[in-house]
Residue, then its C-alpha position, 0 to 999 in steps of 0.5 A: m686407943r681401941p687396937v685390933k686384937n694382937f696389935f696393941l704391942i706393935c702400935f704401942f712400939l710405933i707410937l713410942t719410937s716415931s716422931i710425934s708431930l703434935g705441937g702445943d695447944n693440940v696442934k697437929r704438925p704435918n706428916v708429909s710436907g716436903q714429900f707428898y707436897p712442897s714444904n715451901p709455902k709459895q711453891l705449894s700455892s703455885l702448884i695448886d693454882t696450876f692444878f686449878s688452872q688446868a682442871d677442865v671443870k666449871p665451879l657449880n651453882q649447886h650446893i654441893d654436900v659431898v666430894i670424893v677426892p684422891h690423896a696421893g703425892y700431889v704430882y700424881s693425884g693433885p690434877v684430879a683432886a683439883y676437879g673436885f675442889k674447883a667444882v665446889s668452890k662457889n659454896q660457902y662452908k663453915t665446917i668441912v668434915i674430912l673422912a680419911a682411912s688409916h694406913y698405919f694403924p689398923f684400929d677397931g673404930i673411928s677416931i675424931w680429932q676433937k680440938g686444936g688444929f692442923e697445920t700445913p705450910l699454908g698456915l693453921v686450920s682450926v678444928d670445929e670443937e662444937f661439931t666434934k662434940k656431937l660425934v665423939g661418944k655417940n657410939p662406943k667406937f667413935y672416940d678421940e685417939p690422936s695417936v692413930f693420926e701420926q704418920e697419916h697422909s690421907l687426911e692431911v693432903e686435902i687441907p692445903f687444897l682447902q685453904k686455897t679454895f675457901k676462907d674462914f672454915k674449920i675442919v672435923p678430922v676423922l680417921f677410919g680404922q677397921p669398923d664394920l659396916k654397922t658402925i659406919a652406918s651408925f657414923a653416917s647417921a650421927l653425921k647427919d644429925a650433927v649437920g642437921d639443917r645447916d647448908d654450910v657443911l662439906v663432907i670430903a671422903s679421901s680415897d685413891m682407887s685401884h693399886y699396882h695393876d697394869d693400866a688396862t686392868a686398873r682402868a676396867m676395875d676403876k670404871k666398875t668401881i665408879d659405875t657402882i658409886l654412880a648407881y648409888d649401890i652402896e651394898s654392892f660397893w661395900k661387898g665389892c671392896d671387901a672382896r677386892t673385886i673392885e678397889m678403893c683404899g678409902f672405901m670405909p670413909v667413901t661408904a660413910a659418905l655414900l650412906y650420909a648422902r643417901e640419908k640426906g636424900l641427895d639425888r645427884i652423883e657426878d664423876l668429874h675426872y678419872a686418871n691413873s699414875s701412868d698419865v703422869t709417869g708413863d709406866k703402865n705396868r703398876v698404876v694407881g687410880y684416882t678420881s673426883v666425884i661430887i654428890y648433891n641435891s640437884g634442886k638446890q642452888t648455891k648461895k651467890k658467891v664469887a668463886a675462889n678462882e674467878s673475879e667479879e668481871g670474869v677474869k680467871p686468876l693466873a697461877q704464879a708459874q703462869k704469870d712467870r711464864l708470860l713475863t718470860i715470853a714478853r721479856q725474851t720476845m722483846e730481846e730477840y726482836v730488838r737484837r735480831g729483828k726476829v719474832l720468837d717462835v713460842k710453843e705453849a701447852d698450858p690450856r690456861l695460857s691458850e685462852e683468848e684474852g685481851a692483854f697489854v704489855t707495859i715497859q718502864k725505864n727507871g721508873q718512867l713509861r717507855g712503851c705500852i701497847g695492848n689488845i683489848i679483845g683477845r683474838g688468839p691465845l693469850y701467850l701469843t697475844v703477850r708476845d706480839m704486844a711485847i714487840a709492839c710496845s717496844t718498837e711501835d708505840p708512836r710516843f717513843s722511839p724504838v728500844k735499843d739493845k743497850e736499854l734492855k737491861d734497864l727495862h721492867v716488864e709489866i703485863s695486864v690480862l684483861s677481862k671482857p669489856r662490859l658496856i655501862n649505862n652510868v659512870d657510877e658503875i666505875v670503881l677507880g683503881k679496880h676498873g679500866v675504862i674504854v671510851s668510844k664515840g664514832a668510828f675512829n675515836q676510842g681510848v683506853f685507860l688501864p685500872q692502874v692509871a687511876t692509882e698511879t695518878g691519883w686522879s678523881k673520877e672526873e679527872f680520870l674520865s676527862e683525861l681519857c676523853s682528851q688524851k687517849a680518844g681525841l675527844p672533848s674532855d667532857c665527852w664522857k657526859d654525852p649520852a652518845t658516847k659509849m663507855y665500857i669497863f673491864t678488870a685486869q690481873v697486873f703483874s711485873e718483873k718488879e714483883e719477882k725481884 
């Protein structure tokens, strides 16, 4: 370890007396699991899903090289961090370099965790050992000192977001002590050389913004900081942070990321979203600022890939908490209407649940169908569609008598949220078990099967289509062969109370 002068004894004492989180095979155990983010894997996964669903940004088609994201406790900075991770989610990365600042050990240099891996509640992420070899030793102040990662949160909190966004990647954990600008510039150059002509490397700079000013002062200062970054004025950014006229606690890793971006010739910087802690707590006296920024070459498109938060047919996955909410709405609505004849007055603030999407509600009793009605095309907020279909399937399905109060305890609710239907020209496009199908001929003959019908029945494609035509549309069983018959496919997210128990 390269300590700052007069700091060696203090650091040595802290290292000996702290609870070292190093496992076998050089695996770094989490420092702040259960503090900065949930230690329960399901709760952590659901929380990040919620952040993604609320982040009002589309995954970009451009190849993103650099992203700057915050690193505070998830309740404060998670919604802002989600903007950055969601924006880059269409890219495919094999190596992700995480640049973070040391909050506890002010050492002289830059420490690179050289081998092993980092563990979070979502699993283990391996270190890209071949990549780290290209950095360690390139400068006397680039070295592998694992002890400085002890207690640090600024790097760790980014990893669960990465685990939820990408697959099959490795990380390069880098912690900045107190290097001077010359050392940081040397690191940026070494990083560029290590990346070479690869287009599967992402650089993350982890940093919060101003600390503990009143809300008005913080917003003005943070705007100045963001404007300096957007202007690509690295020298003014460094001098301003050093003089504290602007503030980023991770200004050293951010400076390294900006220098790397400039060396790479990246010409586009975008600020995606800014907020501060008062937006969560309401306390405007002492706030901390957060932002997400992306840097890329405006002329370079990403490789075509289905985004982590989109499906092929265009359905945006719902977080588990959102699924639970829809199931609760369906259950409470059905009980209220069956028992009292009243339509439940539902209010919902989640923007994802307010999107217009089609949905079916299905109820089963002792494993047998008891009702199923839906709206294929969304004509209002999803949560209200689910509410209305819950009433319809329990009281208006012509195949069944209305549900009675005494039956409610024996019913299980299933919800299918649908993508927008797409007209097809050939039945070869239909994938059983994946696609729901709508058949339509004339003004009055239309039928639909949800994707799960094929799985539940075991029908062949011909049987599936024949039953759809005859049973659901009232048409000849072979009408699907008629060129005048229109056929549409869609996908569905299907979830039920059975899965929750």
